[in-house]
C-alpha positions, 0 to 999 in steps of 0.5 A: 500500500502506498504511503501517500494514502496516509494522513498523519498528525505525527509530531515533528520537532525541528531542533538545531541542537539535536541536529548537531548532536545526533548522526544524520539519518540516511547518511545525511542524504535527503529522504524526500529526494530518495522517495520522489526521485529515487536518488541519493542527494546530500542534505545540508546541516542548514535544513534539518528536522528530527522525526522519531528521534532521528535527524534528517537533512535536506538540500533546501527548505522545499524538501524540508517542508515536504517532509514536515507535511508527511514524515511517515511517507518519507522516513525510511521503513523501520527507521532505516533498519533492514526489514529482511533481517527483521522478518527472517531473523528477528533482528534490527540491523541498520541499513545503508543508503547505498543499498536503498530501494523505493517500493510502493512510495516508501524507502527501504534500506538494507545492510548489503546487496544480499538483503536488498535482492531478497526484498526485491524478489518478494517485497510483499513478504517484508513490506509490512515489517514495520506495522505494529500490533497487526494494525490494532490499536495498542492503546485500546489493547493495553488500557481497555483490553480490547482489540480495535482496528486502527485507521490509516488516517491516525498513525504514529511512528515510534522506534521505526514502527507504525502504530494505527488508532481508531481516532485522534484521542487514542493517538494522542494518548500514545504520543504522550508515552509511546513506550508504555504502549509498545508491545513487548519484544515488538510483538514477538513471543517471549516464551519462544525467545527464552525457551528456544532462543528463537524470535517468533512473531506473536498473534493477537489471537494469543495475548496476555497482559502483565504489569501494564504491558501486552505480550503476543504468542504464536499459539496457546501453548506458549500463551499458557506457559507465559501465564503460568510464570510471567516473571520468567519471561517478562523482561527479556527486552530490558537493556543494561540489566534495567540500569540507567544508561544515561547515569552510566555515561554521565555519572559513571554509576549503576542507577536502577531505572523505573518502568514508568520512565521507559524508552524503546530503542531498536526493540530494546527497553531502556529504563530511567530513574526519572523523566529527565534522564529519559529525555536526555536519552530520547534526544540522542539514543545512540550516544548513550548505548553502553560500550563493551568493556575492553578485553582483558590483558591476559585472555581468560580461559573458558570451558562451559557446557550450554545450549546453542542459540542465535546470538543476533536473533535471540540477544541482539549481540554479534561477533566482534570479527564479523559484525554482519553475521548473526553469530552463534551463542552458547547459553550457560545459566545466565551467561551468553557466550558469543562464539567468534567465527562460529559460522565458518569454523563450525558450519553444521552446529551454526546451521542447527543453532536454533535447535538448542543443542547441548554443546561444550565450548572451550576457548579464551575470552575476547571481551565481556559486556554484562552477561555477554562474553565473546569467546575465541573458540579452541573447540566446540562440539556437541555434548552427549 
């Protein structure tokens, strides 16, 4: 469906200070020129606008005005992340402007020609990847526990995802606190991720409410598992162990965040102790992402037995040596070990990583970040 059909009152903020702080979207190229002409035209820092926490540049005031009149039309799908990666692997991988495609009046970005060509081969499979809650009103689902279809004329974009509402009233409620109404794990099944290490899309037919959030599941079995023990699955999308990333960067302290001050970025849920820290984060989220700790001076040995999983799909982390690979993980207790070069060194185990095989991993630590440990493997074999 062409986005020219959408009418929107999405909040658009023009802020020179934010524009200077954040990296420009689309590599600084003009989103209007891309959609209207199919060309990458560099924008200027004299003509900028911020939409969905991203800064866009334009070559002149004309393109900026066109964008302001209908930002949903011109902002790249999924906030510029790859829709093929999201649908096929459940991950948010940034696309690149050089691999852009305009389809149905919208721009789609991809990290490489491989994903771009997959989209071109079957665009219908991917073009709805940025639609939230299957077009149902998330405010109605959370506040009234009712499934009410949204309308095209009432749409908001948050974290690259389009949410639809039956009227301007629900849209206004959503815009005031979008993180409150964003489905857990972007609508993917928390049980599937926790128990099987897989990102599986949920359905409104099998849903649950827990602590003011809505969860979706692909079937009744997963739904019942969640309802039997919601605490086991509830916080899989919480980033930085629930601590404030703004406090970590500015004050060098671990300060627990609160659910009422949450923000969703790239599918992850960040918590803050107050609206002040959340506001600072939303002004430029990427600048507050917690950097990994440096590798130890002397590599520490690792010898563990755990279950295989997809590092990128299940946990949003990737190998150091090949950031474009989804990577292979070995999960032992609460620790996630990322196997460096697993795709090439252990191709059969890599292909079966979604199956939760019991394996023995040996090697040395390259880097640690919270519960994540990157390992240079010396051996990886299935444990009997």
